[in-house]
N, C-alpha and C positions, 0 to 999 in steps of 0.2 A: 274588384272583388273576384272576378273570374281568374285573374292571374294568381291571386293569393291562394285560391282553392286548388289551382293546377299545381302550384309549388308544393302544397300540402300532399296532394295525390302522388306526385313524383317522389316525395320524401318517403311516403309509406311504401311505395314500390321498391325504392332503394333499400329499405329495411327488410324486405322479404315478404311484404304483404301484411295483412292484418290491420289493426287500427292503431299501431304505435308510430310515432314520429321520431326519427333520429337525425342528428346533424351529420354533415359530411365529416369524414376522417380528417383530422389535422394533426400535424407533428410539430412539437415545440422543443427548442433547445435553449431558450432564453433564460437560463438559470445556471447557477454554479455547476461547473463540470459538464454541462450539456455539450454534446458533440454528435452531429449526424449530418450527412449530405444526402438529401432525398434524390434517388435515381428514378423511381417510378412509384405510383400509388394508384390502386384501383379500389374506389369506395365500395362498389357493388360486390366485388369478390373479397373485399376486406384483406387485400394483399398489399404489402409495401416492400420496397427494396431500398436499402440505404447502404452507405459506406461511412466509415469514420470521417468526421469533419475537421480533424486536426490539421494544423500547418506543419509540414515536415520539418521546417526550420525550428519548430518548437518541440521536437522530439518525434520518435517514430510513431506514425499515425495508426495506432491499433486500438485506442480507446473510443467507445461509443456509448451514448447515453441520451435518451429522449423520452418525451411524454407523448402519448397517443390519446387523443380525445375523439369523441363521437363514435364509439364502438357499439355495434349491434351485438349484444351479448348472446343472441340466439345462434350465432354461428362463429366459427373460429377466426382468429386473427393469424395471418401468415406473414411472418417477418423474414425477409431474405437479406442477410448481411453479406456484403461483398467486400473482401479484403483488398486494401490498396497494396501495391507492391513497388514502392519507391526504392531506390538503392540506399542501403543502410549498412553500417558496420556492426555486425552482430558478434560482439566479444568485448570483454572488459579490457584486455591488454592492448589490442591493436587499434590504432586510429587510421590505418591505411586500407585494410581489406574492406571491400564493399560488395554487396550482393543484394538482389531484390528481397524486400522484407518477406519472410516466410509467412504465409497466411495463418499458420497455426497460432501466431501471437494474437491475432485479431478475432479468431473464431473459437470461443470456448465451447466445450461439449454441451454445457448448460449455461444459459444466460441468467441474469438476475432480474427479477420481476417484483413489482410492488403495486398495490392499489392506492397507496396514499403518499408515495415518495419517501416514506420513512421506514416502514417494515418490509424487509426484503426476504424473498425465498428464491429457490431455483426453478427454472423451467424444466420441462422434460427434455430429454436428449434432442439436440438439433440433428438435422439430417445434412451431413457434410457432402458437398459436391464440389470437389476441386478447390477453387479459390473463394467459395462462399458456403454459408450454412443457412439452412431454413429452419426456423423455429415456429412450430404450429401451436398456438395458444388458445385454450378454452378459458375464458375469463367471465367473471360475474359483475364486473364494474365497467361503466362506459368510459372510464379513464384508467390508463395504466402507465407506469413508468417502466422502461426496459433498458438494461445496461449490460455492458461487458461483464461487470461484477458489481457487488453491492457498493454504491458510491459512498465515499467519505470525503466531505468537502471542507474547505477552510472554515465555514460556519460550524460544521460538526466538530471540528477541532476546538473552536472557541467554546462551544456549548459543553464539550467534555471537560475542558480545563476549568472553566468557571463553575460548572456543576460540582466537580470534585472539591474545589475550594469552599464552596458554599456549604457542602455537607460535612466536611472534615476539617477541623481547625489545624491539623498537622500538614495540610496541603498548602504550599506556598506557590502562587502563580507568578510568572514573569514573562515579559516579551523577549524572546530570544533575539529578534532583529526585526527590522522593517525590510521587506523584499524590494528588489529593484523596481517593481511596479507599484510600490507603496502599500503593500498589504502587511498586516501584522502577522507574526509567527508566534503563536502562543505555546507556552511550555510550563512545566511545573516541577517542583521539588517536593519530596516526601521525607520527613524524618520526625520521630516522636520520642519523647522521654528526655531524661536528664543527661544522657551520655554526651560528652563534648564532641562537637563536630570534628575536631582535630584527631579524634580517635576512631572515626568511622570510615570504613571503606566506601568508596563512591561507585555506584552503578549508574552508568550513563547509557540511555537507550534513545536512539533516533529512528525515525521511520519515514519512508516515502521520499527518498532522494530522487526517485523516478516516479513521475506523477501517475502513470498508469498502474503502478504496482500497489493497488489499493489494499491488498491483504496486509501489507506492512502496518498501515494505520489501524486496521481492525485488531491486529495482534497487539499493537501498542495499547489500544483501548482495553482489550481483555486483560493485559498485564496490569494496567493502571487500576482497573476495577478490582482485580484480585489483591493488589498491594494495599488498598485501603480497606480491605475486607476484614472479617472476623476470624479467619483461620489462625491457628497458632503460628504457622510459618510466616504469614504476612505480618503479624504483630512482631515477631522476632526481627524480621528484616527492617521494619520501621524503627524499631527501638535500638538496632545495632548498626544500621547502615544509613547512607544518604542516597536517595534515588532521584535522578533527573530523567524526565521523559519529554521528548519533543515528538508529538504524534504525527506531525506533517511538516516536512522540510520544504518541499518544492511547491509552495502555495501558489505561485504565479501560474504554472502550467496546469496545476489541478483546477484552479478557478476557471480557466478558459477552456477546459476540456481537451487539452493537448497531452501528448504522450510523455514528454519530459526527457526520456532516455535518449541520449545522443542529440540533445538540443544544441543549437548554435547560440553563442560561440563556444560553449563549454558544457559538456555533460557534468551535472552536479557531482556525481561520484567519481569524476576524474579531475576534480577541482581542488583537491587537498594539497595545494602548493603553499609556498611562502607568501603568495599574493593572490588569494582566491578571487574569482570573478563574482561569486555569489556571496552576499553579506551573511546569509544564514550559515554557510560553511565557515566563514571567518569567525563568526560568533561562537560556534561550537569549538573551534580550534582554540580560541582565546580561553574559554572556560576549562578545557582539558589541560592546557598548559599550566593554568593556575592550580588545578587539582593535583597535577603531577608534581608541581613544585612543593606541595604539601605532603608528597609521598603517599597519597590516598587513592590514586587511580587504580581501581581493582578490576572492573568489568566494563567493557564497551561492546554494545550490540547495535548493529546497523541492520534494520529489518527491511527485507525485500521480498518480491516474488521471483521465482526462477523461470526457466524456459518451460513451455507448455507440457513437455513430456515427463517432467520430474514428478515423482510420487512420494518421496521421503523428505522430511525436513533436512536442510542441507547447511552445513557450517563450512565456511571458508576460514582456514587457519594459516598460520605462518610456521615455517620450519627453518632450522639453521641452514645457511648462515644468515637468513633474514630475521631470525629470532634467536635469542640466546638460549643456552641449554636450560637455564632457569625458567624462562618464559615458556619454552616448549613443554617443560614438565608440568607447569601450571595448566597449560592448555590440555595436556593429556588428562589431568584430573578433572577438569571441567567437562570435557567431552565424555569421560567415563560416567560422570553423574548424569549428564544429559541423556546418554544412551539408556541408563537405568530408568529415567523418568519417561522418556518418549517411547521406549521399547526398541526403536530402530531409527537410526539417523544415517545421513550420508556426510562424509567428511572429505573436503576437497583441499588439496595442496594448492593454495592460491598464488604461489610464487610465479614470476614471469617465466615463460617457456622459451622465449627467444631474446637475444641481446637487445633487439630494437624495442621490445616491449617493456624493458625495465623502467624507463623514465615514466611511462604511463602508470605502471604498477605502483610506483612510489606516490602517485597522486590519488590513489584510492583511499577511502576512509580507514579501512581496517589496517593496512600497513602503516599509514600515517600515525594512527593512534599508538600502534605498537612501537614505532620509532620515537615517539614523544612521550611515552608513558613511563612507568616505573618498572623495576625488575620483576614485579609480581603482576603486572598488568596483562590481562588476557583480552584480546580484541578479536571479534568475529563479525563477519558478514553472515547473517542468518536469513536464509531464503525459505519461504513457506509455500508449498505447492498450492496451486489455485485451480487447476483444471481437473477437478474431481468432485464428488458429492460433498466433501468437507470444505470446499471453498466458499463457505457461507459465514454470516456474522457469528453464528453459534460455533462453527468449527474453528474460526480464527480466535474466538474468545478462549476456547479450550487450549489452543496453542499458547496464548498469553499466560494462562494459568500455569501451564507446564514450564514456561520460561521462568516464572517466579519460583516454582518449586526447585528447579535446577539451580538457580542462583543461591537459594537458601542452603540447599544441601552442600553446595560447593563452599560457601563462606563459613559454614559451621565447622568445617575442618580447620583447625588452627594453622595448619601449614599453608593455607591459602589466604590468610588475612594479611593486609599491609603491615 
């Protein structure tokens, strides 16, 4: 009896006095996408220090996501995130250059926070100190989830796809592939009305070839929810086009809380060869070849997040001699429409800058689709800024809506139809 009361007394002291009892702080990562390595924790000061928990062989270790239980809500929680700096190759074209991972990839200005693991908002600005950032949190719940950005897991992808099909008869689900680690990769198609599929241009959207780039999945979700909606533009697209969406490509590294980008033995977005390592890449290639054989491949978008300092939506495009004059003209028209919809965009000449980079460049998604598409196919890598106040579920959803409006405005011009 004495020991039980002593434990209770110490628990009250640990909670700052008074007559409340609180549990010790605990950190959990035993769920999809969870990732954290605990470096230090002080229950009484309610301060924790963590690093990303990912395996560098499974991609650059910048993603972190954990649940914190046992919080005393009368005082702040202080979370100190320390960036890892393993040697990595930061660049799409080169596989040979290597440097320590820049901490900026790991330390967002604002982290994502949730009281239920489902509804996400941003924290206040973290305090950056060289290779780590300190986030001071005032919370009203004894449990919080904290992450690099709002998580979107394989389960979320399945719920999205199944929910859309349940609510809308014109949504057709399919399994794109089974991953190397045995996970399903859900996807869906959208088309409505009596117009023959043979007369419809195809819009093909993939997201999240790099596991940490969670904004790609949220933009895909925003686009998907827009395209099934009631706006005149969305209805027009469903009735005149065929839309395929894969909201999460790199399911294996997302599930295990790894970074994905530069994973061994092959970065997924450098795997677009004649014999891909990743079955999900091979499956998309097979579908695009079939669509191109029908002369219907109109628009391909590969959704990513860019480097931390980017502030504008960014399109990677092709230029002659890597794209024909016809394709380049179509790209010009699409980008003009996108500029009108978004207000301001950044356009990048994605062609290889050095002779030794050319082989890698041809194994990226955007050039591969351009080389295997039709004379009117436009293919873009589209990167959405994340390190700003709009890097939220709502902000990404708005980008998805604008993607839809850009596609419709482009396809409504007869010059751009297959």
